[in-house]
Each structure stands twice: as structure tokens, then as C-alpha cells.
N, C-alpha and C positions, 0 to 999 in steps of 0.2 A: 593568491591575492592577499595583500597584507590587511590585517585587522585595523579598524580605525581606533584612534586614541580615545578610549571611553572616558578618560578623565575630563575631556572637554564637554561631554554630554551627560554624564551621570554624576551627581554629587556624592562624594564619599568621604569628605573631610569631617572628622569628628568635631564636636563642639570644643573639646579641650585643645585640639590642634589649631582650631580657628582662633581661640583666645591667645594661644602662644604666638601665632603669626601676627596678630594685631598688636600685641603688647610692645614690641620694640619700637613701634612707630612714634608713640608719645606716652609719657608716663600716665596720663589720664586722658582717654579719648574725649573729644568734644561730644556734645549731645547728638550732633548729626552723625558722627562716626560711630558712636555707640549704637544709635538706632539702626544704622546700616549693618553693623556687625550682628546685631540681634536678628535682623531680617535674613542675613546670610546663614546664621546658625539655624534659624527656623527652616529655611529651604533645604539645608543639608540633612536635617533629621527626617525620618519617615513621618508621614502625615499622622499616623496613629499615635506617635509619641509626642506630638505638639499639643500638650494639654497643660503645661506648666503655667501657673499664674504669675503675674509680674511681682517681683520682690519689692520690698519697701524702697530699696535704692533705685530700682528701675522706675517705680511710680514717681519718686521724687524727681528723677531725671526727666521723665515724660512731662511732669508739671512744669519743669524749668523750660523745656523745649516749647511747650504750648505758650508759655508766657513770652518767650522770645519771638515766636511767630506773631502773637498779638501785637507786640510793640512794633515789630517790623511792618505790620499791616497799617498801623496808625502812622508810621513814618512815610509809607508809600502814599497814603491819602494826603498827607501834608505836602509832599513833593508834587503830587498831581495838581494840587491847588496852585503851587508856585509855578508849575509848568504851563498854566493857562497862558496862551500867547497874549502879548500886549499888556495893557493895564486894565482899568475898569472897562466893562463891556456889557452889551446885551447878548445873551446866548440865543442862538437859533437852533432848535432841534426839530427834525422832520419825522412825522409819523406817516408812513406810506405803506402801500401793499396790504396784505392780509394781516390782521392783528391777531397774534397768538400770545400765549403766556410766556413772554420773552424776558428771562431773568437779566440778560445783558442790557436790555433796554431800560429796565427799572433801575439797575445799578448805575447806568449813565445819568439818568434823571436825578438819582440821589447825589451823584457827584456834582451835578450842576447846582443842586440845592445847597451843597456844602461850600461851594467855591465863593469866597468872599469877593472876588473880583467881578463876579457876575451880579449885576444890579437888577436885571429883569430878564424875562424869558419870552421869546416868540416861539410858540408851538405851531409849526406849519403842518397842517393836516391835509392829506390827499389820499384818502383810503375809502373803500366801500364797506369797511368793517371787518369782522372776523368772529372769533369765538367769544361767548359770554364771559368765560373765565379770563381770557386775555384782556377783554375790554375792562372788566372789573379791576384786574390787577393794575392795568395802565392808569385807570381813573384814580386809584389809590395813590400811585406814585406822583401823579400830577397834583393831587390835593396836598400831599406832603410838601411838595416843592412850593406850592402856592402859599403855604403857611410861612415860608421864609423869604419869599420875594414875589413881586407881581408877575403874573403869567397871562399872556394874551394868546388866544387861539386865532390863527389866520387860516381860513379855508381856501384851498386851491380849487381843483376841479370838483372835489367831493369830500363831504364829511357825513357819511351815511351810516346808520345803524350803529355798530360798535365804535366806529370812528366818531360818531356824534356823542357817544358816551365819553370819549376822551375830551371832546370839546367842552362838555358839561363841567369838566374838572377845572377849566381855566376861569380867570376872573372876568374875561370879556371875549366875545366871539365876533370876529370880523370876517365877512364873506364877500366874495365878488357877486355881482348881480346875477350871473349865470352859473354860479356854483350850485351843486346839488346837495341839499341838506335834508336830514330827517331820516325816513325809513325806520321809524321807531317800532321795533318789533323783534320777534325771535322765531327761528324755525329750526327744524331738524330734517335732514334728508338722508335717504339711504337707497341704494339700488337693490333690486330683487332679481337674483340670478337663477331662481329655481327652474323656470321653464327652459332657459337657455342651456343649463347643465343637463337637463333631461334629453335634449336633442342630441347631445354628444355622449349619452350613456353614463353620465355621472350622477350618482345619488349621494346625498349628504344626510347622515344620521346623527342623532345626538341623544345623550342621556343627561338630564339635568335635575337639580334638586327640587325646583319649583317651577310652575308654568311661566312665571315672568322673568326667570333667569335668562340673561343674554338676549333680551328683547330691546330693540328690533333685530330680527334675524335676516340677513341678506339672502337666505336660501328658501324662504317661504313667506307668504303674506302674514301680517300681524293679526293675532286674534283680537276680538273686541276688548278683552281685558288688557292686552298689551298696548293697544292704541289708546285706551283710557289712561294708562299709566304714563305714556309718553306725553299725552296732552296735559297731564298734571304738571310735568316738568316744564313744558313750554309756558303754561299759565303762571307758574311761580316765577320764572325768569322774566317774563313779560311784566308782571306786577312790580318786580324790582326795577326794571327799566323805567316804567311809567313813574314810579316813586322818585327816581332821580330827576326826571324831567320836572315833576311837580315841585320838588325841593329847590332846584337850581335855576329855574326859569320863571319870570313873572307873567304867567299865563292867566288869561281869563278862563273861568270855568267852562264857558261855552266853546272855547277853542281846544280844550284838552282832548276831547274825543276825536277831533279832526286830526290833530298833529300826532296822535298816538295810534292812528289807523294803519300805519305801515306805509303811508304815502310818502313819496319824496317830493321836495319843493325846491324851486329856484331860490337863490339868495334873496331876491326881492320879495317873493312870497313869504319866505322864512322871516324876513324883517317885519312884515305886517303881522305875522303870527307870533312874533317875539321869541322865535327860536334862535335868532342871532341879534346882536346889538347894533350892528353898523354895516353898511355897504362900503367896502373900501379895500385897502391893500396893507402890506406890511408898513408902508410909510404912515398910514393913518393909525396903525397900532402903536408905532413909536411916538407919534404925536400925542395919543391918549395917555401913554405912560408918562410923558413929560408934563402934561397939563394936570393930571390927576394923582400921580404917584411920585412926583418929584424926581423922576429919572432924567438925567441930562439928555437932551435931544441929540447932542452931537456925539454920543457914545457910539463906537463902532459895533456893528452887528456881526458876530462871528459864529460860524457853523460848529456845532458839536456833533460828533458821530460816535456811535457805540462800537465797542470792540466785539467782533462777531466770531463765533466758532461755527464753521461751515459744516462740521460733521454732526449728524443727528442720528440716533439709533432708530432702527426700523421698529415700527409699531406692530402690534399683533395683527392688525388688519392688513398691513402690507405683507407680512409673512404668510398669513392664511390665504390671501388672494393670490399671491405669487405661486403658492403650492398648488392651488386649484387650477390655475392657468397652465402650469407646467404639466399637470396630469392630462389636461386637454390638448397638449401639444402646442401650446401658444407660448413658447419660451421667450420670444422677443418681447411680447407684451408683458410677460411676467418680470423680465429684467427691468422694464420701464417702471412698473408698479413698485418694485423693490428698491428703486433708486432713492437715496436719502433726499434728493432734491424734489421728490414728489410731495407737495404740501398737503394735498387733500386727505392723505392718510395719516397726517401728523397733527391733526386738529385736536384740541384739548377740551372739547365740550360742545354745548349747543351753539348754533350759529346766530350771530347778530350781524348779518351782512346783507347789503342790498344787491339784488339781482334784477336785471331788466326782464320783462315778460319774455316768454319763450319765442314769441313771434318776432321779437327784435333781435334775437341772438343768431 
């Protein structure tokens, strides 16, 4: 049996040979070629030999390359603005589904804010909420956008909890009469698998530095100290949420306790409580922009969508849960849990999300 050509699988070219091979191609390699050559040189050398610091020449070339990348990024942003279809317009951006700390979404909102052809923004909201960190980041992006152009929030079926945080970032909130609005509150939930695992003969042990490390634990009930620590997190995030409502909405003092009780309201109820400004639709939002912000009423409303990356890394919770389920012989359930499309394990903080009572689910 013939031996495979190991030159295809094992690096053996010396740095000097590599430089000699690259030299005839051009008298002075471009920054990209030079960077690629250095990477090949690094990969060709044993790992323990890769300790050389960049020379002055390499540092200067790296600075030049970074400057080129920065200028190209500015050029891309300028071309993106020119690529906005049509002429002047009102942008429509939709916030739907579970709200998480979505960088692509924030970048899209920043693009809308920069686009000179966009004269106003309709933020269409149809979401039960999401994580507190996601809602906070989205609120910040909406406020930055509002500093550059008027933004109206239009509620579809629901703007609850974290989605209502997003609505608070707009200049005006328009809802339908039967939209669900509110659910101002924060929660954290976790399953407890301890008894289930014992029935199949699985014990989980741990060694940790302090009693509150890794609390809550899905394998045993929380201690009183752990529960108190978790409640302090909830209270702090809830106070932040209530502070936003107090700052952004013209509420009477006697109504504040009611609207921040976690209750969800119809659009009509929310109007009476001053959680929204108007019962209506997108057409009413455009009319308000024309009457109060000087935006031409005949401007086309065009959809903007974010560029998404469907791949997401597995979280520690997905990996740990998958491993436990495989040990228990539940391989198919483990595969489902380990799927990047499983959102419940990819959340990035406490939840600000509306859930119907258990009897209604």
C-alpha cells in the first residue's frame, strides 16, 4: 500500500523557503499578501517557536492595513446609504419574536439612523418581549436613532414587557384597540431536574468556591440565600424598568403602581392609562409625522431588514443539558437541545417577557 503524500498534510516549508517562494511574485508584497505570508510562516513553524514579536516594519504595515480597512468600512457605509432604494422615504423596521442582545439588529438601526434618504422611521412592534439585556440594548439603539430622525412605534398584536421597553424608546406609541400592551416586570425561571435524575440513577456533584456560585442550580432547589440573591437581581432590573416608564410616559402617580404590576392591557385600556398615545394604525403614524414633524405625507414607506447570521454557538447550558440527557439514554432529546435553533438556551440575561397563565397554555 503506497504511503500518502505527507507534503499535503504536514507543514515542512521553512520560513526562508517561504520568503524565497513569495519574492518573485512582486517586488514588494501588498499588505494583504504580506499578512497572508506571515500567517503561512507562522503555521509552518512549530507552535513553541512562534514567540517572535512584530518588527517595526511589520507594525507599520499592520497600521497601514488597519487604516485601509477603516477607510473601506467608511466607503461601504457611504455606498449602503446610496443603495437605499428610491429617493426620500420613511423606513419601516419590524421588531418581532423573542428580543435578545442582537448585534445585527442594532447595526441595522444605526444604518437607518445614518441614511440621509430616510426622513422618519416606523418601528412596527409585535413581540412578547425577551431578555432584559436585549431590551436595554434595543432601547439604546432606538433612542440613538430618535436623536437623528422622528420614530413612531406602531404596535401590532403585542408590545409586552421587553417589547414595551422598545416602544418606550420611540417618540410616539400607536396601538390598535385590541393590541396587548404592558406586562411591565421581570422574571427568571429555571427547571429543577434533581428528582428526575435520581429516578434514572444519575447524581450530580459539585465543588465550588462559595455557596452562591452557580446559583440557581438546575439539579437542586435553591437555598434561602440563593433565592434572596436572585430576588435582588429581579428587583434591580424591575426598578430600572419602572424608571424608564416613569421617565418616558406622562403617568399620574396613582396609575404608576397599576401599570407596573405586571398586568397586560388592551390598547384601549393602555390609552386611558397613558401607556400609549393613540389608537390607530401605521396610516395614523404617518399622518402624525406629517402634521407634527414636517415629514411629507406622500413619502413611500419601505421595509428595512437586518442581515442575519443563522449560526449561533452552543451555550454552556445546551452542552451540559445535552451531556446529561445522553448519559440518561435520551440521545434524540439531547440532539434537539443542542441544536443552535433552540432559543431558550441562548438567552442573555433575566427575562422581560409576557407569558399567559399556565391554565391558558
